[in-house]
C-alpha positions as CSV (number, residue, x, y, z in Angstrom):
1,I,0.0,0.0,0.0
2,P,1.5,3.4,-0.9
3,D,2.3,5.8,2.0
4,S,-0.5,8.2,1.0
5,D,-3.1,5.5,1.1
6,R,-2.0,4.4,4.6
7,Q,-2.1,8.0,5.7
8,L,-5.7,8.4,4.5
9,K,-6.7,5.2,6.3
10,A,-5.2,6.3,9.6
11,L,-6.7,9.7,9.3
12,K,-10.2,8.3,8.8
13,I,-10.0,5.6,11.6
14,K,-13.4,5.2,13.3
15,L,-13.6,2.0,15.3
16,K,-16.6,0.6,17.1
17,N,-14.5,-0.6,20.0
18,S,-12.1,1.3,22.2
19,F,-8.8,0.0,23.6
20,D,-7.0,0.0,26.9
21,V,-3.6,0.3,25.1
22,I,-2.5,1.6,21.7
23,I,1.0,1.3,20.5
24,M,2.5,3.4,17.6
25,R,6.0,2.5,16.4
26,S,8.0,4.8,14.0
27,S,4.9,5.9,12.1
28,L,4.2,9.5,13.1
29,D,6.9,11.0,10.7
30,Y,5.0,9.5,7.7
31,F,2.4,12.2,8.3
32,P,4.3,15.1,6.7
33,T,2.8,18.1,8.6
34,E,2.2,18.8,12.3
35,K,-1.5,19.3,11.4
36,L,-1.8,15.8,10.0
37,Q,0.1,14.4,13.0
38,I,-2.2,16.0,15.4
39,K,-5.2,14.7,13.4
40,V,-4.0,11.1,13.5
41,L,-3.1,11.3,17.2
42,S,-6.5,12.8,17.9
43,N,-8.1,9.9,16.0
44,L,-6.1,7.4,18.0
45,R,-7.0,9.2,21.3
46,N,-10.7,8.8,20.3
47,C,-10.1,5.0,20.1
48,L,-8.6,4.9,23.6
49,E,-10.5,4.1,26.7
50,N,-10.8,7.0,29.2
51,D,-8.2,5.4,31.4
52,G,-6.2,3.9,28.5
53,V,-2.5,4.4,27.7
54,F,-0.9,5.4,24.4
55,F,2.7,4.4,23.7
56,N,4.6,5.9,20.9
57,Q,8.1,5.4,19.6
58,A,8.8,8.5,17.5
59,A,11.6,8.9,14.9
60,S,13.4,11.9,16.4
61,L,16.4,14.1,16.2
62,P,18.0,15.7,19.3
63,T,17.4,19.4,18.3
64,L,14.9,21.5,16.5
65,I,17.6,22.6,13.9
66,E,18.4,19.0,13.1
67,R,14.7,18.0,13.0
68,N,14.1,20.9,10.5
69,L,17.1,19.8,8.4
70,A,16.0,16.2,8.2
71,D,12.5,17.4,7.2
72,K,14.1,19.6,4.5
73,I,16.3,16.7,3.3
74,Y,13.3,14.4,2.9
75,K,11.2,17.1,1.3
76,S,13.9,18.0,-1.2
77,N,13.6,14.6,-3.0
78,K,10.3,13.4,-4.4
79,K,11.6,9.8,-4.5
80,I,12.2,9.8,-0.7
81,G,9.1,11.7,0.2
82,K,8.1,14.3,2.7
83,R,8.3,13.5,6.3
84,H,8.0,15.5,9.6
85,F,10.2,14.1,12.3
86,Q,10.1,14.9,16.0
87,C,12.4,16.5,18.6
88,S,12.0,16.6,22.3
89,K,10.8,20.2,22.2
90,D,7.7,19.5,20.0
91,I,6.4,16.1,21.0
92,G,4.6,17.5,24.1
93,I,3.0,20.2,22.0
94,I,1.4,17.9,19.4
95,Y,0.2,15.5,22.1
96,K,-1.5,18.4,24.0
97,K,-3.1,19.7,20.7
98,A,-4.4,16.1,20.1
99,G,-6.0,16.0,23.5
100,F,-3.5,13.8,25.3
101,A,-2.0,14.4,28.7
102,A,1.7,15.4,28.8
103,P,3.8,12.5,27.6
104,Q,6.3,10.8,29.8
105,K,9.6,9.6,28.2
106,L,10.1,5.9,29.2
107,G,13.5,5.4,27.5
108,F,14.9,4.9,24.1
109,A,14.9,2.2,21.5
110,K,18.0,1.5,19.4
111,P,19.0,4.4,17.2
112,L,18.9,4.1,13.4
113,I,21.7,5.3,11.1
114,V,20.4,6.1,7.6
115,T,23.0,6.7,4.9
116,E,23.0,7.6,1.3
117,Q,23.3,3.9,0.5
118,E,20.0,3.2,2.3
119,H,18.4,5.9,0.1
120,I,20.1,4.5,-3.0
121,D,18.9,1.0,-2.3
122,R,15.4,2.0,-1.2
123,Y,14.5,5.0,-3.3
124,K,17.0,4.7,-6.2
125,I,18.4,8.2,-5.7
126,N,21.4,9.2,-7.9
127,S,24.7,11.0,-7.4
128,K,23.2,14.4,-8.3
129,E,20.5,13.9,-5.6
130,I,23.2,12.8,-3.1
131,K,25.2,16.0,-3.8
132,R,22.0,18.1,-3.3
133,I,21.5,16.6,0.1
134,Q,25.2,17.1,1.0
135,N,24.7,20.8,0.0
136,L,21.7,21.1,2.3
137,I,23.7,19.7,5.2
138,Q,26.7,21.9,4.4
139,N,24.6,25.0,4.2
140,A,22.5,24.3,7.3
141,P,22.8,26.3,10.5
142,K,25.6,25.0,12.8
143,L,24.5,21.7,14.3
144,K,25.0,21.1,18.0
145,T,25.4,17.3,17.5
146,K,26.6,15.1,14.7
147,S,23.2,13.5,14.1
148,I,23.3,14.7,10.5
149,Q,26.6,15.0,8.7
150,N,28.3,14.6,5.4
151,T,30.6,11.7,4.7
152,K,33.1,11.0,2.0
153,T,30.6,9.1,0.0
154,G,27.4,11.0,0.9
155,Y,25.8,11.6,4.3
156,K,24.5,9.9,7.4
157,M,21.6,10.7,9.7
158,K,21.2,9.2,13.2
159,F,17.6,9.0,14.3
160,I,16.9,8.4,17.9
161,F,13.7,6.7,19.1
162,P,12.4,7.9,22.4
163,I,9.5,5.9,23.8
164,Y,6.7,8.0,25.2
165,A,3.6,7.1,27.2
166,T,0.6,9.2,27.8
167,S,-3.0,8.9,28.8
168,N,-6.3,9.9,27.4
169,K,-7.3,13.3,28.9
170,K,-11.0,13.0,28.1
């Protein structure tokens, strides 16, 4: 199923039953705007029992600057597709807008390193597209960490996966 079809299904979710627990793993970034992310989270909240718990493992970057750079990298290439990643500063905001209680960070799943080779294999990007991404990285504001950096052959991005829990605020 193409990403856009999955997004539409998740945005239109209306189940007859509600659940004590809902788990979302590395999916939120596939909704390419904050508005869509809030909508899908709100829909999930509506499927959660009043005393239910929502767990989310969100693909994230340590800082807002790096998050914005990753969004820009993905947006710059139609083959890869638009994404909107998270950082610790914005996860609480979108949860609140979706009607959830403030999230608690439970820990971290294993980080993921994405390189140009992953994008070549998965999306068939070419050397010109790799160079464009390298230029975006080079011209980005000074990064505080090395989560996104150029390499000799291309680039690498290190995504972290904090695990959050929140409750239904209804």
